[in-house]
ChimeraX commands (.cxc) that place a marker at each C-alpha (Angstrom):
marker #1 position 0.94,-3.77,-27.84 radius 0.5
marker #1 position 2.56,-6.32,-25.55 radius 0.5
marker #1 position 5.31,-4.87,-23.37 radius 0.5
marker #1 position 8.52,-6.84,-23.83 radius 0.5
marker #1 position 10.63,-5.03,-21.24 radius 0.5
marker #1 position 10.01,-3.27,-17.94 radius 0.5
marker #1 position 10.72,0.03,-19.68 radius 0.5
marker #1 position 8.10,-0.79,-22.32 radius 0.5
marker #1 position 5.58,-1.57,-19.59 radius 0.5
marker #1 position 6.28,1.65,-17.67 radius 0.5
marker #1 position 6.17,3.96,-20.69 radius 0.5
marker #1 position 3.18,2.32,-22.40 radius 0.5
marker #1 position 1.05,2.18,-19.26 radius 0.5
marker #1 position -1.54,4.92,-19.09 radius 0.5
marker #1 position -4.96,5.32,-17.51 radius 0.5
marker #1 position -7.17,3.96,-20.28 radius 0.5
marker #1 position -10.72,5.30,-20.37 radius 0.5
marker #1 position -12.25,3.40,-23.29 radius 0.5
marker #1 position -12.15,-0.39,-23.59 radius 0.5
marker #1 position -13.05,-3.02,-26.15 radius 0.5
marker #1 position -16.03,-5.28,-25.51 radius 0.5
marker #1 position -13.75,-8.28,-25.13 radius 0.5
marker #1 position -13.53,-10.51,-22.04 radius 0.5
marker #1 position -10.30,-10.91,-20.10 radius 0.5
marker #1 position -9.35,-14.60,-19.67 radius 0.5
marker #1 position -9.32,-15.84,-16.09 radius 0.5
marker #1 position -6.02,-17.66,-16.57 radius 0.5
marker #1 position -4.34,-14.40,-17.61 radius 0.5
marker #1 position -5.65,-12.58,-14.54 radius 0.5
marker #1 position -4.58,-15.42,-12.26 radius 0.5
marker #1 position -1.09,-15.36,-13.78 radius 0.5
marker #1 position -0.79,-11.61,-13.26 radius 0.5
marker #1 position -2.07,-11.71,-9.70 radius 0.5
marker #1 position 0.07,-14.70,-8.78 radius 0.5
marker #1 position 3.23,-12.95,-9.99 radius 0.5
marker #1 position 2.24,-9.69,-8.27 radius 0.5
marker #1 position 2.39,-11.49,-4.91 radius 0.5
marker #1 position 6.14,-10.86,-5.04 radius 0.5
marker #1 position 5.68,-7.11,-4.69 radius 0.5
marker #1 position 7.59,-5.55,-1.77 radius 0.5
marker #1 position 5.97,-4.56,1.52 radius 0.5
marker #1 position 7.33,-3.29,4.80 radius 0.5
marker #1 position 7.78,-6.09,7.35 radius 0.5
marker #1 position 6.42,-8.41,4.64 radius 0.5
marker #1 position 2.89,-7.54,5.83 radius 0.5
marker #1 position 1.46,-7.89,2.29 radius 0.5
marker #1 position -1.57,-5.83,3.40 radius 0.5
marker #1 position -3.38,-5.82,0.05 radius 0.5
marker #1 position -6.67,-7.62,-0.56 radius 0.5
marker #1 position -8.88,-7.55,-3.64 radius 0.5
marker #1 position -11.83,-9.02,-5.52 radius 0.5
marker #1 position -11.94,-9.08,-9.33 radius 0.5
marker #1 position -15.40,-8.94,-10.88 radius 0.5
marker #1 position -16.67,-9.52,-14.39 radius 0.5
marker #1 position -19.99,-10.43,-16.03 radius 0.5
marker #1 position -23.20,-10.27,-14.03 radius 0.5
marker #1 position -21.59,-9.60,-10.60 radius 0.5
marker #1 position -19.87,-6.55,-12.10 radius 0.5
marker #1 position -23.01,-5.32,-13.86 radius 0.5
marker #1 position -25.02,-5.69,-10.65 radius 0.5
marker #1 position -22.51,-3.60,-8.70 radius 0.5
marker #1 position -22.42,-0.92,-11.38 radius 0.5
marker #1 position -26.22,-0.71,-11.37 radius 0.5
marker #1 position -26.18,-0.18,-7.60 radius 0.5
marker #1 position -23.58,2.58,-7.85 radius 0.5
marker #1 position -25.42,4.29,-10.72 radius 0.5
marker #1 position -28.55,4.59,-8.59 radius 0.5
marker #1 position -26.78,5.64,-5.37 radius 0.5
marker #1 position -25.44,8.96,-4.16 radius 0.5
marker #1 position -21.83,9.20,-2.97 radius 0.5
marker #1 position -21.49,8.06,0.62 radius 0.5
marker #1 position -21.21,10.36,3.61 radius 0.5
marker #1 position -18.85,10.53,5.35 radius 0.5
marker #1 position -16.36,9.80,2.59 radius 0.5
marker #1 position -14.22,6.70,2.78 radius 0.5
marker #1 position -11.10,8.88,2.86 radius 0.5
marker #1 position -10.10,12.30,1.44 radius 0.5
marker #1 position -9.04,11.77,-2.18 radius 0.5
marker #1 position -7.63,15.30,-2.49 radius 0.5
marker #1 position -5.76,16.87,0.47 radius 0.5
marker #1 position -7.64,19.77,2.03 radius 0.5
marker #1 position -4.51,21.95,2.10 radius 0.5
marker #1 position -3.21,21.09,-1.36 radius 0.5
marker #1 position -1.00,23.80,-2.83 radius 0.5
marker #1 position -1.34,25.62,-6.18 radius 0.5
marker #1 position 1.58,23.65,-7.66 radius 0.5
marker #1 position -0.31,20.37,-7.42 radius 0.5
marker #1 position -3.66,21.87,-8.37 radius 0.5
marker #1 position -2.06,23.17,-11.55 radius 0.5
marker #1 position -1.05,19.63,-12.50 radius 0.5
marker #1 position -4.62,18.46,-11.95 radius 0.5
marker #1 position -6.03,21.27,-14.08 radius 0.5
marker #1 position -3.47,20.60,-16.82 radius 0.5
marker #1 position -4.55,16.96,-16.98 radius 0.5
marker #1 position -8.24,17.88,-17.07 radius 0.5
marker #1 position -7.70,20.40,-19.87 radius 0.5
marker #1 position -5.83,17.81,-21.98 radius 0.5
marker #1 position -8.33,15.01,-21.34 radius 0.5
marker #1 position -11.48,17.05,-21.98 radius 0.5
marker #1 position -9.89,18.96,-24.83 radius 0.5
marker #1 position -9.01,15.74,-26.64 radius 0.5
marker #1 position -12.68,14.82,-26.59 radius 0.5
marker #1 position -13.86,18.21,-27.75 radius 0.5
marker #1 position -15.58,18.94,-24.44 radius 0.5
marker #1 position -15.54,22.65,-23.73 radius 0.5
marker #1 position -14.64,24.01,-20.31 radius 0.5
marker #1 position -18.14,25.46,-19.87 radius 0.5
marker #1 position -19.97,22.32,-21.07 radius 0.5
marker #1 position -21.03,21.20,-17.60 radius 0.5
marker #1 position -23.40,18.47,-18.83 radius 0.5
marker #1 position -20.81,16.78,-21.07 radius 0.5
marker #1 position -18.25,16.90,-18.28 radius 0.5
marker #1 position -20.76,15.42,-15.86 radius 0.5
marker #1 position -21.57,12.57,-18.25 radius 0.5
marker #1 position -17.89,11.77,-18.67 radius 0.5
marker #1 position -17.42,11.63,-14.90 radius 0.5
marker #1 position -20.41,9.28,-14.66 radius 0.5
marker #1 position -18.54,6.85,-16.92 radius 0.5
marker #1 position -16.28,6.20,-13.92 radius 0.5
marker #1 position -19.17,4.25,-12.39 radius 0.5
marker #1 position -19.12,1.87,-15.36 radius 0.5
marker #1 position -15.29,1.77,-15.32 radius 0.5
marker #1 position -15.30,3.14,-18.88 radius 0.5
marker #1 position -16.65,-0.14,-20.24 radius 0.5
marker #1 position -13.83,-2.31,-18.90 radius 0.5
marker #1 position -14.84,-6.00,-18.85 radius 0.5
marker #1 position -13.10,-6.69,-15.52 radius 0.5
marker #1 position -12.74,-4.62,-12.37 radius 0.5
marker #1 position -10.37,-5.20,-9.48 radius 0.5
marker #1 position -11.61,-3.78,-6.18 radius 0.5
marker #1 position -8.89,-3.12,-3.62 radius 0.5
marker #1 position -9.33,-2.94,0.15 radius 0.5
marker #1 position -7.33,-3.67,3.28 radius 0.5
marker #1 position -7.65,-3.69,7.10 radius 0.5
marker #1 position -8.47,-0.31,8.65 radius 0.5
marker #1 position -5.67,-0.54,11.21 radius 0.5
marker #1 position -3.06,-0.30,8.45 radius 0.5
marker #1 position -1.20,3.02,8.41 radius 0.5
marker #1 position 0.42,5.25,5.75 radius 0.5
marker #1 position 3.39,2.89,5.16 radius 0.5
marker #1 position 0.96,0.08,4.31 radius 0.5
marker #1 position -1.05,2.34,1.98 radius 0.5
marker #1 position 2.25,2.84,0.17 radius 0.5
marker #1 position 2.74,-0.94,0.02 radius 0.5
marker #1 position -0.68,-1.35,-1.59 radius 0.5
marker #1 position 0.28,1.28,-4.17 radius 0.5
marker #1 position 3.48,-0.62,-5.02 radius 0.5
marker #1 position 1.47,-3.81,-5.42 radius 0.5
marker #1 position -1.04,-2.12,-7.71 radius 0.5
marker #1 position 1.75,-0.66,-9.85 radius 0.5
marker #1 position 3.19,-4.16,-10.17 radius 0.5
marker #1 position -0.22,-5.44,-11.27 radius 0.5
marker #1 position -0.56,-2.67,-13.87 radius 0.5
marker #1 position 2.88,-3.35,-15.35 radius 0.5
marker #1 position 2.24,-7.10,-15.49 radius 0.5
marker #1 position -1.03,-6.39,-17.30 radius 0.5
marker #1 position 0.95,-4.51,-19.95 radius 0.5
marker #1 position 3.15,-7.58,-20.38 radius 0.5
marker #1 position -0.06,-9.47,-21.21 radius 0.5
marker #1 position -1.19,-6.81,-23.70 radius 0.5
marker #1 position -3.84,-5.50,-21.30 radius 0.5
marker #1 position -4.64,-1.98,-20.17 radius 0.5
marker #1 position -5.96,-0.56,-16.92 radius 0.5
marker #1 position -7.22,2.53,-15.15 radius 0.5
marker #1 position -6.86,3.02,-11.39 radius 0.5
marker #1 position -10.09,4.51,-10.00 radius 0.5
marker #1 position -10.00,6.27,-6.64 radius 0.5
marker #1 position -13.38,7.64,-7.77 radius 0.5
marker #1 position -14.99,4.37,-6.69 radius 0.5
marker #1 position -14.14,5.16,-3.07 radius 0.5
marker #1 position -17.18,7.45,-3.24 radius 0.5
marker #1 position -19.15,4.19,-3.04 radius 0.5
marker #1 position -16.78,2.31,-0.75 radius 0.5
marker #1 position -19.35,1.02,1.73 radius 0.5
marker #1 position -21.72,-0.06,-1.03 radius 0.5
marker #1 position -18.89,-1.93,-2.76 radius 0.5
marker #1 position -17.85,-3.69,0.43 radius 0.5
marker #1 position -21.43,-4.73,1.09 radius 0.5
marker #1 position -21.68,-6.11,-2.46 radius 0.5
marker #1 position -18.48,-8.10,-1.92 radius 0.5
marker #1 position -19.32,-9.31,1.57 radius 0.5
marker #1 position -16.41,-7.37,3.09 radius 0.5
marker #1 position -16.86,-5.87,6.56 radius 0.5
marker #1 position -17.02,-2.08,6.64 radius 0.5
marker #1 position -16.03,-2.21,10.30 radius 0.5
marker #1 position -12.78,-4.06,9.67 radius 0.5
marker #1 position -11.78,-2.86,6.19 radius 0.5
marker #1 position -11.34,0.36,4.26 radius 0.5
marker #1 position -11.97,0.43,0.51 radius 0.5
marker #1 position -9.09,1.97,-1.43 radius 0.5
marker #1 position -9.88,2.02,-5.15 radius 0.5
marker #1 position -10.83,0.12,-8.26 radius 0.5
marker #1 position -8.69,-0.93,-11.19 radius 0.5
marker #1 position -10.47,-1.18,-14.53 radius 0.5
marker #1 position -8.91,-3.95,-16.64 radius 0.5
marker #1 position -9.33,-4.77,-20.31 radius 0.5
marker #1 position -8.13,-4.22,-23.86 radius 0.5
marker #1 position -7.91,-0.52,-24.57 radius 0.5
marker #1 position -9.45,1.14,-27.62 radius 0.5
marker #1 position -6.24,2.92,-28.50 radius 0.5
marker #1 position -7.70,4.93,-31.36 radius 0.5
marker #1 position -10.04,6.82,-29.02 radius 0.5
marker #1 position -9.05,10.42,-28.32 radius 0.5
marker #1 position -9.40,9.93,-24.57 radius 0.5
marker #1 position -6.61,7.34,-24.79 radius 0.5
marker #1 position -4.24,9.34,-26.97 radius 0.5
marker #1 position -3.89,12.83,-25.48 radius 0.5
marker #1 position -0.42,13.89,-24.38 radius 0.5
marker #1 position 0.30,13.39,-20.69 radius 0.5
marker #1 position 2.78,15.66,-18.96 radius 0.5
marker #1 position 5.41,14.70,-16.40 radius 0.5
marker #1 position 7.53,16.93,-14.18 radius 0.5
marker #1 position 11.16,17.19,-15.34 radius 0.5
marker #1 position 13.43,14.75,-13.53 radius 0.5
marker #1 position 15.68,17.40,-11.97 radius 0.5
marker #1 position 12.70,19.09,-10.32 radius 0.5
marker #1 position 11.95,15.93,-8.36 radius 0.5
marker #1 position 15.19,14.02,-7.87 radius 0.5
marker #1 position 18.58,15.15,-6.53 radius 0.5
marker #1 position 21.72,13.16,-7.24 radius 0.5
marker #1 position 24.27,13.69,-4.49 radius 0.5
marker #1 position 27.88,12.50,-4.32 radius 0.5
marker #1 position 28.14,11.26,-7.89 radius 0.5
marker link #1:1,2 radius 0.2
marker link #1:2,3 radius 0.2
marker link #1:3,4 radius 0.2
marker link #1:4,5 radius 0.2
marker link #1:5,6 radius 0.2
marker link #1:6,7 radius 0.2
marker link #1:7,8 radius 0.2
marker link #1:8,9 radius 0.2
marker link #1:9,10 radius 0.2
marker link #1:10,11 radius 0.2
marker link #1:11,12 radius 0.2
marker link #1:12,13 radius 0.2
marker link #1:13,14 radius 0.2
marker link #1:14,15 radius 0.2
marker link #1:15,16 radius 0.2
marker link #1:16,17 radius 0.2
marker link #1:17,18 radius 0.2
marker link #1:18,19 radius 0.2
marker link #1:19,20 radius 0.2
marker link #1:20,21 radius 0.2
marker link #1:21,22 radius 0.2
marker link #1:22,23 radius 0.2
marker link #1:23,24 radius 0.2
marker link #1:24,25 radius 0.2
marker link #1:25,26 radius 0.2
marker link #1:26,27 radius 0.2
marker link #1:27,28 radius 0.2
marker link #1:28,29 radius 0.2
marker link #1:29,30 radius 0.2
marker link #1:30,31 radius 0.2
marker link #1:31,32 radius 0.2
marker link #1:32,33 radius 0.2
marker link #1:33,34 radius 0.2
marker link #1:34,35 radius 0.2
marker link #1:35,36 radius 0.2
marker link #1:36,37 radius 0.2
marker link #1:37,38 radius 0.2
marker link #1:38,39 radius 0.2
marker link #1:39,40 radius 0.2
marker link #1:40,41 radius 0.2
marker link #1:41,42 radius 0.2
marker link #1:42,43 radius 0.2
marker link #1:43,44 radius 0.2
marker link #1:44,45 radius 0.2
marker link #1:45,46 radius 0.2
marker link #1:46,47 radius 0.2
marker link #1:47,48 radius 0.2
marker link #1:48,49 radius 0.2
marker link #1:49,50 radius 0.2
marker link #1:50,51 radius 0.2
marker link #1:51,52 radius 0.2
marker link #1:52,53 radius 0.2
marker link #1:53,54 radius 0.2
marker link #1:54,55 radius 0.2
marker link #1:55,56 radius 0.2
marker link #1:56,57 radius 0.2
marker link #1:57,58 radius 0.2
marker link #1:58,59 radius 0.2
marker link #1:59,60 radius 0.2
marker link #1:60,61 radius 0.2
marker link #1:61,62 radius 0.2
marker link #1:62,63 radius 0.2
marker link #1:63,64 radius 0.2
marker link #1:64,65 radius 0.2
marker link #1:65,66 radius 0.2
marker link #1:66,67 radius 0.2
marker link #1:67,68 radius 0.2
marker link #1:68,69 radius 0.2
marker link #1:69,70 radius 0.2
marker link #1:70,71 radius 0.2
marker link #1:71,72 radius 0.2
marker link #1:72,73 radius 0.2
marker link #1:73,74 radius 0.2
marker link #1:74,75 radius 0.2
marker link #1:75,76 radius 0.2
marker link #1:76,77 radius 0.2
marker link #1:77,78 radius 0.2
marker link #1:78,79 radius 0.2
marker link #1:79,80 radius 0.2
marker link #1:80,81 radius 0.2
marker link #1:81,82 radius 0.2
marker link #1:82,83 radius 0.2
marker link #1:83,84 radius 0.2
marker link #1:84,85 radius 0.2
marker link #1:85,86 radius 0.2
marker link #1:86,87 radius 0.2
marker link #1:87,88 radius 0.2
marker link #1:88,89 radius 0.2
marker link #1:89,90 radius 0.2
marker link #1:90,91 radius 0.2
marker link #1:91,92 radius 0.2
marker link #1:92,93 radius 0.2
marker link #1:93,94 radius 0.2
marker link #1:94,95 radius 0.2
marker link #1:95,96 radius 0.2
marker link #1:96,97 radius 0.2
marker link #1:97,98 radius 0.2
marker link #1:98,99 radius 0.2
marker link #1:99,100 radius 0.2
marker link #1:100,101 radius 0.2
marker link #1:101,102 radius 0.2
marker link #1:102,103 radius 0.2
marker link #1:103,104 radius 0.2
marker link #1:104,105 radius 0.2
marker link #1:105,106 radius 0.2
marker link #1:106,107 radius 0.2
marker link #1:107,108 radius 0.2
marker link #1:108,109 radius 0.2
marker link #1:109,110 radius 0.2
marker link #1:110,111 radius 0.2
marker link #1:111,112 radius 0.2
marker link #1:112,113 radius 0.2
marker link #1:113,114 radius 0.2
marker link #1:114,115 radius 0.2
marker link #1:115,116 radius 0.2
marker link #1:116,117 radius 0.2
marker link #1:117,118 radius 0.2
marker link #1:118,119 radius 0.2
marker link #1:119,120 radius 0.2
marker link #1:120,121 radius 0.2
marker link #1:121,122 radius 0.2
marker link #1:122,123 radius 0.2
marker link #1:123,124 radius 0.2
marker link #1:124,125 radius 0.2
marker link #1:125,126 radius 0.2
marker link #1:126,127 radius 0.2
marker link #1:127,128 radius 0.2
marker link #1:128,129 radius 0.2
marker link #1:129,130 radius 0.2
marker link #1:130,131 radius 0.2
marker link #1:131,132 radius 0.2
marker link #1:132,133 radius 0.2
marker link #1:133,134 radius 0.2
marker link #1:134,135 radius 0.2
marker link #1:135,136 radius 0.2
marker link #1:136,137 radius 0.2
marker link #1:137,138 radius 0.2
marker link #1:138,139 radius 0.2
marker link #1:139,140 radius 0.2
marker link #1:140,141 radius 0.2
marker link #1:141,142 radius 0.2
marker link #1:142,143 radius 0.2
marker link #1:143,144 radius 0.2
marker link #1:144,145 radius 0.2
marker link #1:145,146 radius 0.2
marker link #1:146,147 radius 0.2
marker link #1:147,148 radius 0.2
marker link #1:148,149 radius 0.2
marker link #1:149,150 radius 0.2
marker link #1:150,151 radius 0.2
marker link #1:151,152 radius 0.2
marker link #1:152,153 radius 0.2
marker link #1:153,154 radius 0.2
marker link #1:154,155 radius 0.2
marker link #1:155,156 radius 0.2
marker link #1:156,157 radius 0.2
marker link #1:157,158 radius 0.2
marker link #1:158,159 radius 0.2
marker link #1:159,160 radius 0.2
marker link #1:160,161 radius 0.2
marker link #1:161,162 radius 0.2
marker link #1:162,163 radius 0.2
marker link #1:163,164 radius 0.2
marker link #1:164,165 radius 0.2
marker link #1:165,166 radius 0.2
marker link #1:166,167 radius 0.2
marker link #1:167,168 radius 0.2
marker link #1:168,169 radius 0.2
marker link #1:169,170 radius 0.2
marker link #1:170,171 radius 0.2
marker link #1:171,172 radius 0.2
marker link #1:172,173 radius 0.2
marker link #1:173,174 radius 0.2
marker link #1:174,175 radius 0.2
marker link #1:175,176 radius 0.2
marker link #1:176,177 radius 0.2
marker link #1:177,178 radius 0.2
marker link #1:178,179 radius 0.2
marker link #1:179,180 radius 0.2
marker link #1:180,181 radius 0.2
marker link #1:181,182 radius 0.2
marker link #1:182,183 radius 0.2
marker link #1:183,184 radius 0.2
marker link #1:184,185 radius 0.2
marker link #1:185,186 radius 0.2
marker link #1:186,187 radius 0.2
marker link #1:187,188 radius 0.2
marker link #1:188,189 radius 0.2
marker link #1:189,190 radius 0.2
marker link #1:190,191 radius 0.2
marker link #1:191,192 radius 0.2
marker link #1:192,193 radius 0.2
marker link #1:193,194 radius 0.2
marker link #1:194,195 radius 0.2
marker link #1:195,196 radius 0.2
marker link #1:196,197 radius 0.2
marker link #1:197,198 radius 0.2
marker link #1:198,199 radius 0.2
marker link #1:199,200 radius 0.2
marker link #1:200,201 radius 0.2
marker link #1:201,202 radius 0.2
marker link #1:202,203 radius 0.2
marker link #1:203,204 radius 0.2
marker link #1:204,205 radius 0.2
marker link #1:205,206 radius 0.2
marker link #1:206,207 radius 0.2
marker link #1:207,208 radius 0.2
marker link #1:208,209 radius 0.2
marker link #1:209,210 radius 0.2
marker link #1:210,211 radius 0.2
marker link #1:211,212 radius 0.2
marker link #1:212,213 radius 0.2
marker link #1:213,214 radius 0.2
marker link #1:214,215 radius 0.2
marker link #1:215,216 radius 0.2
marker link #1:216,217 radius 0.2
marker link #1:217,218 radius 0.2
marker link #1:218,219 radius 0.2
marker link #1:219,220 radius 0.2
marker link #1:220,221 radius 0.2
marker link #1:221,222 radius 0.2
marker link #1:222,223 radius 0.2
view
């Protein structure tokens, strides 16, 4: 489905975890990335940087990650150390829906492990965007990078493409930077973005996602 409105793009975007074996045209990616340059950023810093891989360069990186252990120390904490039960419950709810849709039982440790390993291959996506930025950037700039990535994901929907943001790849941040020729001293690796045409009939791409009710998150004052 090609998103025809912003609302279509927002509501049809989901983290796709099964892709068709179909290449993504370079001109489409260039169009998306060129438009995404207009994303907002504090002080107009535009702190985001990225490399987009496909073909042999992507396969070579995936082979390196598949044969390497997660780095120590970690690139950054993906889950806050003092996270509260409210947020953990949302994580567990997502996991139950995702694994349940695939018929993977809670106690099937091997099947769950194999599914996690698919992160390394970006779930078969034919293109992978790898996002990094200068280490001196602070929390406001991390937020800017997130806004830029959301813009990219919505523009991909306009092109009929799907994506999956992958913080998981930060477990191999230094290896990825070395593969790309990016300095580990000057840059931090943020995440990957798997890009391709989703296999929408797959159970892993069809389970119901939950969202917190609006009034639990947003207050309207003075209206």
